[in-house]
GUZA-303745 format. One record per residue: x, y, z of N, C-alpha, C in turn; residue in three letters. Coordinates in pm, whole numbers. Layout:
<pts>
      nx      ny      nz     cax     cay     caz      cx      cy      cz  mido
       X       Y       Z       X       Y       Z       X       Y       Z   Ala
...
</pts>
This chain:
<pts>
      nx      ny      nz     cax     cay     caz      cx      cy      cz  mido
    3939    5341   -1770    4114    5437   -1794    4218    5359   -1765   Met
    4269    5298   -1850    4428    5221   -1829    4512    5284   -1783   Ala
    4570    5192   -1668    4718    5263   -1597    4820    5328   -1671   Arg
    4896    5386   -1659    4974    5424   -1738    5113    5374   -1682   Leu
    5178    5341   -1772    5297    5239   -1760    5391    5328   -1609   Pro
    5466    5246   -1533    5535    5298   -1384    5652    5251   -1428   Ile
    5742    5369   -1431    5896    5335   -1429    5944    5282   -1259   Lys
    5988    5158   -1284    6039    5081   -1132    5960    5050   -1072   Gly
    5930    5044    -937    5862    4939    -867    5699    4990    -832   Pro
    5599    4924    -844    5480    4963    -822    5483    4979    -648   Leu
    5516    4892    -593    5518    4923    -447    5645    4902    -375   Leu
    5625    4983    -255    5752    4988    -171    5731    4878     -41   Ser
    5835    4837      23    5796    4796     155    5894    4865     233   Val
    5893    4921     298    5927    5005     456    5983    4887     540   Phe
    6094    4869     576    6118    4830     651    6233    4872     760   Val
    6219    4871     905    6330    4961     998    6359    4821    1032   Leu
    6515    4833    1055    6567    4725    1130    6710    4780    1260   Ala
    6698    4727    1373    6802    4756    1470    6832    4664    1577   Tyr
    6936    4603    1580    6931    4490    1661    6830    4363    1669   Asn
    6788    4311    1515    6716    4226    1489    6737    4107    1475   His
    6861    4073    1477    6957    3936    1423    6852    3814    1408   Asp
    6790    3828    1545    6729    3697    1579    6622    3700    1481   Arg
    6540    3830    1451    6400    3793    1377    6429    3848    1224   Phe
    6499    3963    1175    6492    3962    1089    6483    3898     933   Ile
    6544    3750     930    6521    3657     848    6361    3664     829   Lys
    6291    3633     945    6203    3589     892    6090    3662     869   Lys
    6149    3843     876    6015    3937     824    6114    3983     705   Ala
    6218    3965     675    6235    3956     498    6165    3817     444   Ile
    6195    3724     502    6126    3592     358    5975    3606     406   Glu
    5882    3683     494    5789    3710     479    5733    3774     372   Gly
    5795    3876     347    5826    3986     226    5842    3911      82   Val
    5937    3772      76    5984    3763     -51    5919    3646    -102   Leu
    5860    3610      14    5722    3516     -58    5617    3558     -87   Met
    5588    3641    -113    5508    3727    -158    5447    3677    -322   Gln
    5390    3671    -347    5310    3631    -464    5270    3777    -554   Lys
    5246    3840    -615    5216    3928    -701    5201    3976    -870   Thr
    5123    4036    -931    5144    4049   -1093    5218    4186   -1089   Asp
    5292    4214    -980    5353    4362    -996    5465    4374    -971   Phe
    5570    4436    -934    5719    4456    -906    5694    4505    -776   Asp
    5793    4503    -683    5784    4565    -594    5918    4590    -500   Phe
    5962    4689    -410    6108    4697    -407    6084    4656    -240   Glu
    6204    4642    -170    6230    4597     -11    6355    4746      41   Ile
    6295    4839      83    6359    4968     121    6423    4947     288   Val
    6492    4901     327    6532    4877     500    6652    4974     512   Val
    6564    5034     667    6684    5150     692    6747    5060     811   Gly
    6864    5010     802    6931    4947     895    7033    5024    1000   Glu
    6958    5053    1110    7003    5173    1169    7124    5162    1300   Asp
    7238    5073    1221    7402    5058    1326    7379    4976    1421   Cys
    7344    4857    1354    7263    4754    1444    7421    4723    1540   Ser
    7402    4675    1653    7529    4642    1743    7553    4491    1730   Thr
    7470    4394    1631    7474    4256    1654    7450    4227    1499   Asp
    7431    4096    1452    7444    4043    1332    7330    4129    1248   Arg
    7260    4213    1255    7105    4267    1147    7202    4316    1020   Thr
    7258    4395    1000    7379    4456     912    7421    4310     822   Arg
    7469    4247     917    7550    4140     791    7443    4026     738   Glu
    7341    4024     822    7267    3930     739    7151    3995     652   Ile
    7103    4124     649    7085    4192     535    7192    4236     444   Leu
    7302    4220     459    7401    4259     331    7382    4125     304   Ser
    7378    4011     347    7376    3888     257    7231    3875     151   Asp
    7119    3930     253    7018    3928     111    7017    4021      31   Tyr
    7066    4162      12    7077    4253     -37    7173    4178    -146   Ser
    7274    4104    -127    7352    4051    -265    7279    3925    -326   Glu
    7209    3858    -236    7109    3753    -326    7026    3822    -409   Lys
    6946    3926    -311    6824    3961    -440    6876    4134    -470   Phe
    6954    4144    -537    7010    4268    -564    6926    4333    -655   Pro
    6814    4266    -712    6690    4356    -790    6565    4411    -701   Glu
    6587    4323    -618    6482    4378    -485    6509    4451    -358   Lys
    6669    4439    -340    6669    4539    -217    6721    4681    -228   Phe
    6682    4778    -145    6701    4915    -155    6780    4920      30   Lys
    6895    4879      36    6954    4883     154    7040    4991     208   Leu
    6990    5047     297    7034    5179     376    7090    5157     463   Leu
    7237    5174     486    7327    5179     589    7339    5271     655   Leu
    7306    5340     779    7329    5430     841    7497    5413     891   Asn
    7519    5520     886    7703    5516     945    7685    5516    1122   Ala
    7611    5592    1115    7565    5591    1299    7444    5574    1344   Lys
    7426    5508    1448    7299    5511    1497    7166    5623    1530   Asn
    7123    5649    1426    7051    5817    1435    6892    5777    1509   Leu
    6866    5681    1577    6710    5607    1613    6634    5650    1557   Gly
    6528    5585    1561    6357    5584    1506    6355    5668    1399   Ala
    6324    5764    1474    6260    5894    1401    6302    5985    1272   Lys
    6457    5962    1274    6504    6024    1144    6537    5850    1045   Ile
    6522    5730    1102    6547    5632    1028    6457    5591     944   Asn
    6318    5635    1031    6206    5562     972    6181    5676     860   Gln
    6212    5841     868    6209    5963     795    6275    5922     660   Ala
    6408    5868     681    6497    5802     568    6448    5737     486   Ile
    6399    5659     521    6350    5482     471    6218    5532     379   Val
    6126    5641     414    5997    5658     356    6023    5762     267   Leu
    6141    5849     282    6207    5941     153    6221    5851      52   Glu
    6276    5761     106    6378    5659     -21    6268    5565     -52   Ala
    6134    5536     -45    6038    5452     -90    5970    5546    -206   Cys
    6008    5478    -312    5989    5512    -454    5830    5470    -519   Lys
    5756    5356    -455    5666    5301    -540    5550    5409    -523   Gly
    5415    5352    -560    5286    5437    -560    5239    5366    -472   Glu
    5291    5263    -382    5180    5215    -247    5330    5180    -168   Tyr
    5274    5194     -47    5371    5155      46    5315    5076     151   Ile
    5430    4973     176    5367    4864     301    5449    4856     393   Ala
    5402    4870     546    5506    4882     638    5545    4736     698   Leu
    5644    4700     751    5692    4599     825    5826    4591     918   Cys
    5794    4595    1039    5939    4634    1100    5999    4492    1123   Glu
    6167    4526    1169    6224    4404    1126    6227    4299    1233   Gly
    6110    4327    1350    6089    4223    1485    5933    4150    1425   Asp
    5882    4217    1290    5757    4188    1271    5781    4036    1125   Asp
    5638    4018    1092    5691    3946     988    5490    3916     905   Tyr
    5531    3884     797    5382    3859     756    5369    3700     712   Trp
    5249    3657     675    5189    3531     709    5127    3465     605   Ile
    5072    3565     492    5029    3482     376    5055    3584     280   Leu
    5097    3481     214    5164    3531      51    5079    3596     -69   Gln
    4985    3606     -32    4868    3732    -136    4846    3825      -6   Asp
    4911    3881      85    4866    4020     125    4888    4121      81   Lys
    5018    4117      -5    5035    4305    -102    4932    4309    -176   Leu
    4944    4166    -280    4847    4170    -387    4708    4203    -333   Gln
    4648    4095    -222    4542    4196    -186    4499    4276    -160   Arg
    4575    4371     -57    4556    4500      -9    4594    4598    -144   Gln
    4692    4590    -216    4699    4663    -385    4565    4656    -462   Lys
    4525    4546    -496    4388    4540    -557    4246    4618    -492   Asp
    4299    4615    -357    4141    4686    -287    4173    4838    -294   Phe
    4311    4864    -314    4333    5034    -339    4318    5093    -489   Leu
    4374    4967    -563    4323    5027    -715    4157    5005    -733   Asp
    4091    4940    -672    3972    4950    -662    3885    5012    -608   Ala
    3948    5120    -470    3874    5227    -428    3986    5331    -435   Asn
    3964    5458    -518    4028    5564    -551    4040    5646    -445   Pro
    3926    5650    -353    3897    5763    -245    3918    5717     -93   Asp
    4009    5600     -65    4072    5546      31    4218    5567      39   Phe
    4322    5631     141    4414    5641      95    4492    5508     176   Ser
    4435    5443     278    4526    5335     321    4400    5198     319   Met
    4444    5103     366    4379    4988     395    4463    4898     526   Cys
    4451    4822     609    4504    4724     689    4420    4635     671   Phe
    4483    4517     769    4392    4410     836    4427    4360     973   Thr
    4348    4230    1001    4373    4210    1177    4543    4149    1153   Asp
    4607    4145    1269    4692    4024    1285    4736    3936    1444   Arg
    4846    3855    1424    4825    3772    1543    4938    3854    1646   Arg
    4913    3808    1759    4991    3847    1868    5099    3749    1900   Leu
    5250    3750    1911    5340    3650    1912    5449    3712    2044   Ile
    5500    3595    2081    5588    3633    2151    5740    3660    2125   Asp
    5831    3648    2233    5992    3672    2152    6000    3558    2086   Tyr
    5966    3437    2114    6008    3269    2072    5877    3224    1946   Asp
    5815    3338    1929    5692    3295    1819    5586    3227    1882   Asp
    5582    3222    2008    5434    3124    2059    5302    3248    2014   Asn
    5222    3194    1975    5103    3287    1927    5069    3293    2069   Ile
    5032    3423    2135    4948    3482    2198    4828    3522    2260   Leu
    4775    3537    2081    4658    3617    2040    4622    3565    1900   Asn
    4527    3507    1855    4534    3512    1711    4450    3622    1649   Lys
    4411    3700    1721    4341    3848    1680    4379    3957    1774   Ser
    4392    4084    1684    4457    4202    1807    4372    4317    1754   Ser
    4239    4288    1688    4170    4404    1667    4040    4378    1761   Ile
    3961    4460    1821    3841    4472    1863    3744    4450    1751   Pro
    3646    4361    1810    3510    4368    1633    3450    4490    1601   Glu
    3446    4552    1685    3400    4708    1635    3480    4816    1579   Asn
    3585    4759    1539    3702    4806    1459    3742    4746    1344   Arg
    3641    4607    1326    3737    4515    1208    3604    4558    1083   Lys
    3639    4691    1020    3522    4764     963    3625    4874     865   Arg
    3577    4933     737    3637    5070     746    3639    5166     833   His
    3744    5265     853    3743    5360     959    3758    5492     884   Leu
    3727    5594     946    3698    5728     943    3810    5780    1003   Glu
    3835    5956     991    3919    6029    1072    3892    5987    1202   Ala
    3780    6009    1230    3723    6035    1387    3786    5909    1464   Ala
    3777    5786    1380    3844    5665    1460    3983    5680    1522   Asp
    4070    5688    1389    4219    5714    1401    4246    5816    1464   Ile
    4224    5932    1440    4273    6087    1564    4232    6040    1697   Ile
    4090    5961    1683    4029    5954    1831    4091    5854    1885   Gly
    4192    5753    1891    4247    5681    1932    4296    5519    1893   Gly
    4226    5517    1779    4250    5381    1748    4413    5348    1629   Phe
    4486    5328    1668    4568    5300    1549    4632    5148    1489   Thr
    4563    5159    1386    4532    5028    1270    4691    4942    1303   Pro
    4709    4825    1287    4821    4753    1319    4935    4787    1210   Pro
    5014    4834    1247    5155    4894    1156    5176    4798    1049   Thr
    5248    4667    1087    5297    4538     990    5134    4535     883   Gln
    5083    4586     907    4946    4531     835    4900    4625     713   Thr
    4967    4768     748    4894    4889     682    4984    4880     501   Val
    4910    4938     467    4933    4946     279    4882    5098     246   Val
    4963    5191     233    4895    5301     180    4934    5380      68   Phe
    4872    5466      -1    4868    5547     -93    4961    5646    -108   Arg
    5101    5673    -159    5197    5748    -174    5149    5873    -162   Lys
    5107    5901    -253    5011    6019    -317    4935    6102    -219   Ser
    4888    6030    -149    4807    6052     -37    4895    6143      49   Ser
    5041    6148      72    5123    6234     157    5131    6366      91   Leu
    5097    6360     -17    5108    6532     -81    5289    6542     -99   Gly
    5324    6651     -80    5420    6703     -45    5494    6677      41   Asp
    5611    6550     -22    5663    6460      81    5794    6554     176   Met
    5823    6677      99    5943    6728     190    5852    6807     305   Asp
    5715    6877     267    5666    6902     364    5607    6775     492   Ser
    5592    6652     463    5547    6562     533    5617    6578     581   Phe
    5777    6509     545    5869    6480     610    5945    6553     755   Leu
    5910    6694     717    5980    6811     841    5871    6752     929   Glu
    5805    6741     922    5718    6732    1079    5721    6581    1097   Lys
    5736    6475    1008    5734    6364    1050    5848    6322    1127   Tyr
    5956    6394    1144    6036    6368    1188    6057    6428    1370   Lys
    5983    6505    1377    5980    6569    1490    5868    6521    1583   Thr
    5789    6404    1551    5728    6300    1637    5791    6165    1657   Val
    5743    6131    1768    5794    5996    1840    5685    5882    1798   Tyr
    5563    5926    1819    5479    5790    1728    5458    5816    1570   Asn
    5553    5794    1502    5518    5803    1386    5451    5731    1327   Gly
    5385    5623    1321    5302    5542    1254    5157    5586    1321   Asp
    5146    5663    1442    5022    5714    1459    4991    5857    1384   Ile
    5093    5942    1391    5109    6057    1314    5060    6015    1136   Phe
    5163    5932    1092    5132    5858     965    4958    5887     944   Leu
    4907    5750    1006    4771    5721     993    4656    5844     987   Phe
    4698    5895    1123    4577    6020    1135    4572    6113    1032   Ser
    4739    6138     974    4721    6216     876    4650    6161     724   Phe
    4711    6050     700    4621    5951     611    4482    5953     628   Leu
    4443    5912     699    4303    5906     760    4212    6085     724   Ser
    4282    6171     738    4200    6296     666    4236    6304     484   Thr
    4280    6209     471    4325    6214     320    4231    6157     233   Arg
    4172    6019     289    4091    5964     222    4002    5845     344   Gly
    3941    5767     266    3888    5676     367    3989    5599     451   Lys
    3995    5482     535    4079    5384     607    4014    5236     543   Val
    4040    5166     489    4017    5044     428    4043    4913     563   Gly
    3973    4837     582    3974    4757     641    3916    4601     534   Tyr
    4104    4482     558    4021    4399     465    4030    4255     641   Ile
    3908    4176     623    3910    4093     677    3984    3978     657   Asp
    4143    3961     715    4235    3870     706    4293    3904     794   Met
    4418    3761     856    4536    3817     932    4622    3796     840   Ile
    4673    3895     840    4808    3874     767    4909    3932     794   Ser
    4973    3930     938    5097    3951     939    5090    3909    1147   Ala
    5225    3918    1191    5230    3843    1325    5320    3983    1412   Ala
    5289    4036    1499    5331    4136    1562    5360    4077    1702   Tyr
    5526    4140    1715    5558    4041    1810    5589    4161    1920   Arg
    5530    4068    2106    5549    4135    2196    5665    4164    2245   Ile
    5740    4277    2250    5903    4292    2257    5936    4387    2340   Asn
    5949    4332    2491    5981    4442    2623    6138    4500    2541   Glu
    6194    4453    2454    6302    4543    2445    6241    4635    2313   Asn
    6153    4625    2283    6132    4737    2166    6134    4864    2219   Gly
    6121    5005    2144    6122    5092    2145    6046    5199    2218   Val
    5911    5115    2158    5784    5155    2250    5722    5060    2330   Tyr
    5768    4955    2324    5746    4851    2439    5754    4887    2580   Gly
    5866    4930    2563    5941    4971    2739    5916    5094    2781   Gly
    5816    5200    2692    5785    5325    2777    5633    5333    2874   Leu
    5702    5413    2947    5616    5422    3047    5485    5467    3050   Asp
    5364    5427    3066    5231    5493    3013    5217    5649    3029   Phe
    5258    5690    3101    5244    5804    3108    5348    5891    2994   Thr
    5501    5856    2981    5524    5887    2856    5474    5875    2736   Asn
    5388    5740    2694    5335    5722    2597    5230    5870    2552   Arg
    5137    5877    2680    5052    6001    2695    5135    6119    2621   Leu
    5258    6149    2692    5315    6276    2638    5354    6267    2493   Tyr
    5415    6158    2460    5439    6166    2291    5329    6136    2209   Asn
    5190    6104    2267    5085    6083    2176    5052    6291    2186   Arg
    5076    6321    2271    4993    6481    2290    5144    6563    2224   Leu
    5199    6499    2197    5336    6609    2075    5244    6563    1998   Asn
    5222    6455    1952    5199    6433    1780    5076    6468    1769   Thr
    4973    6487    1836    4881    6554    1778    4866    6689    1778   Leu
    4992    6771    1861    5006    6883    1846    5050    6902    1760   Arg
    5150    6843    1622    5180    6857    1548    5119    6823    1407   Val
    5014    6728    1403    4932    6686    1370    4834    6811    1311   Leu
    4784    6850    1437    4730    6987    1392    4740    7082    1333   Arg
    4856    7089    1307    4926    7206    1207    4935    7159    1051   Lys
    4888    7079    1022    4888    7050     841    4789    6952     837   Ile
    4686    6958     896    4600    6894     879    4483    6973     851   Ile
    4357    6960     720    4267    7030     694    4186    7075     810   Pro
    4161    7224     800    4028    7276     901    3923    7219     967   Ala
    3887    7106     893    3752    7016     912    3817    6962    1005   Glu
    3910    6874    1000    3924    6821    1126    3961    6788    1248   His
    4041    6989    1263    4109    6979    1380    4027    6969    1478   Arg
    3910    6959    1424    3806    6969    1588    3827    6814    1643   Lys
    3867    6700    1590    3892    6574    1619    4025    6615    1706   Leu
    4103    6639    1637    4281    6659    1742    4223    6741    1863   Val
    4116    6800    1869    4142    6917    1992    4049    6811    2065   Phe
    3943    6729    2035    3882    6619    2151    4009    6519    2189   Lys
    4074    6493    2085    4160    6390    2176    4284    6442    2235   Ser
    4340    6594    2234    4413    6641    2294    4351    6672    2438   Leu
    4199    6716    2447    4163    6693    2597    4124    6569    2664   Lys
    4150    6474    2593    4122    6354    2663    4239    6282    2709   Val
    4347    6325    2653    4529    6294    2690    4507    6385    2800   Ile
    4481    6522    2786    4498    6572    2908    4476    6594    3047   Leu
    4326    6526    2999    4250    6490    3128    4354    6350    3181   Gln
    4347    6282    3142    4405    6179    3160    4568    6182    3265   Arg
    4640    6323    3208    4742    6339    3243    4737    6393    3380   Leu
    4645    6518    3367    4602    6571    3508    4611    6486    3589   Phe
    4548    6422    3576    4445    6320    3702    4641    6181    3746   Val
    4686    6170    3644    4797    6098    3660    4894    6162    3765   Ile
    4927    6290    3691    5039    6356    3759    4973    6419    3921   Asn
    4851    6478    3941    4799    6474    4068    4830    6342    4184   Phe
    4770    6255    4107    4771    6134    4211    4896    6095    4263   Lys
    5026    6149    4186    5181    6092    4171    5245    6236    4240   Arg
    5157    6338    4293    5170    6470    4385    5285    6527    4272   His
    5271    6514    4104    5376    6602    4036    5240    6773    4000   His
    5243    6826    4120    5132    6917    4106    5149    7033    3996   Phe
    5284    7074    3973    5355    7167    3856    5276    7142    3754   Ile
    5293    6972    3720    5270    6918    3597    5121    6921    3568   Arg
    5069    6911    3664    4940    6857    3667    4817    7029    3641   Ala
    4943    7111    3712    4895    7260    3688    4884    7317    3540   Ala
    5012    7252    3460    5008    7263    3337    4903    7243    3234   Arg
    4873    7079    3295    4793    6993    3206    4678    7068    3229   Asn
    4618    7187    3317    4485    7190    3348    4468    7333    3249   Ile
    4604    7409    3290    4646    7571    3195    4582    7502    3050   Phe
    4648    7413    3035    4636    7348    2867    4521    7359    2818   Ser
    4442    7254    2955    4277    7261    2885    4214    7405    2873   Leu
    4223    7493    3012    4155    7608    2978    4161    7647    2855   Ile
    4320    7662    2808    4334    7720    2675    4228    7674    2583   Leu
    4223    7537    2572    4173    7481    2482    3990    7484    2510   Leu
    3952    7483    2607    3834    7509    2596    3788    7618    2571   Asp
    3896    7744    2593    3820    7889    2527    3822    7881    2411   Ile
    3905    7798    2314    3938    7791    2193    3799    7702    2145   Lys
    3771    7646    2156    3630    7554    2164    3517    7569    2238   Thr
    3505    7644    2319    3409    7651    2388    3381    7561    2485   Leu
    3372    7515    2564    3440    7389    2631    3415    7385    2772   Asp
    3360    7285    2850    3424    7250    2971    3506    7146    3020   Val
    3601    7107    2959    3683    6973    2967    3762    7013    3128   Ser
    3808    7160    3146    3836    7128    3258    3753    7065    3406   Val
    3651    7070    3407    3545    7016    3456    3566    6882    3471   Leu
    3527    6845    3366    3534    6712    3318    3685    6632    3388   Arg
    3799    6707    3350    3906    6614    3426    3933    6614    3592   Ala
    3841    6755    3642    3857    6746    3829    3719    6620    3826   Ile
    3640    6577    3792    3513    6469    3792    3579    6359    3798   Leu
    3689    6335    3716    3772    6211    3668    3834    6233    3740   Leu
    3921    6308    3812    3983    6299    3914    3934    6248    4052   Leu
    3798    6256    4078    3754    6227    4185    3695    6105    4191   Ile
    3663    6046    4045    3616    5914    4076    3677    5773    3995   Lys
    3782    5811    3953    3834    5713    3867    3945    5648    3955   Cys
    3969    5527    3899    4083    5452    3955    4185    5444    3859   Asn
    4318    5497    3868    4461    5559    3782    4489    5427    3715   Leu
    4516    5300    3739    4537    5254    3688    4466    5162    3583   Tyr
    4318    5136    3637    4232    5095    3591    4132    5126    3469   Lys
    4145    5283    3444    4081    5380    3375    4136    5445    3262   Asp
    4279    5463    3247    4344    5523    3189    4418    5418    3059   Phe
    4360    5395    2978    4365    5321    2863    4338    5386    2715   Ile
    4474    5387    2630    4438    5455    2512    4506    5350    2407   Ile
    4414    5333    2320    4456    5176    2273    4577    5182    2187   Thr
    4670    5165    2138    4792    5127    2031    4794    5015    1895   Asp
</pts>
C-alpha cells in the first residue's frame, strides 16, 4: 500500500539546548549533514542559556529557516518542561533525539532508521550503538552497549532497567497515542528518556540496528551526570510509579518487578547510611507490593542487606 502524502516534514529532530555553546555547533552540524530522501525539521528548545547557545542557534535558524523550528523560552523552565514543549512541537511522523552536547557521526543515520521503521510497522522505536567521548571530544569507549543488548528488545528489557542510548533513538510518534494525555505524565518525571522508552516498549517492539551512529559526551556538568546515585534511584522509582498508571495491564507486572529491585537497593543504602526512617518507608512500600503481587521481596531485601557490598553491588544500567 502506497504511503499517503504527508504535509510537512516526515521526521522531526528533537534537540534540547542549555548552556551548550561549546558543543551545540557539532550537534547541529551532525543533523544538517544527514543525507535523506525525505524532509525533516530540527526542533530546538533553547532554555534561556546564560552563554552563547541562543546566539549560535539563532544564526543557524536564520541560515536554514526552512529546517529550523527554534523555541526560545523566555525564562529557564528546566529540563522536564522544556522537553515536553519540544516534543509537543515535533510534527513529524518519526522523531529522532539528540541533546545539545551530543552529536551524530553517520550521514545516513536517519535514513537507515526511518527505513527500518517503515519496513517493520510492529516496532515502535529503534536505536543503535554509540561511542563515549569526554569534554574535549576524546574517545573514551568506541561502544557503550553490552553485547547481550545488541539485539531487538522487548518491554521486559527496557522496563527492567536497560535504557537505549538516547541520542541514537528514532521512534514512531503515533505510538505515543493521545499526545495531551502522554505529555501530562511526561512533565512529572525527571527521567524523561526512561519514561518515554519504557512507554514505547509497551506499544511495539524495540529495534536494534548494528552501527555506531552517535557520540555521547560524559559531562559532569550535565543535569543527570551530577546526580548522586541514591537520587537516581529515587527518580527512577518515581518514573516507574507514573509509568504504571498509563501502560496496559499486561505490562504492569514488569513495573512491579523493577519497583521491588529499586526499593530493595534503597532499603540497603538507607539502612547502611543510618537513614532508618527512609529504610522503614522502603520496607513498607515493599510490603504493599508483596501483598499486591503475592511475593516475598521484603525477605530478599533483608538477605541483600546481610550479604552485599553497598558500592559494588548496586548498579542500574542507564
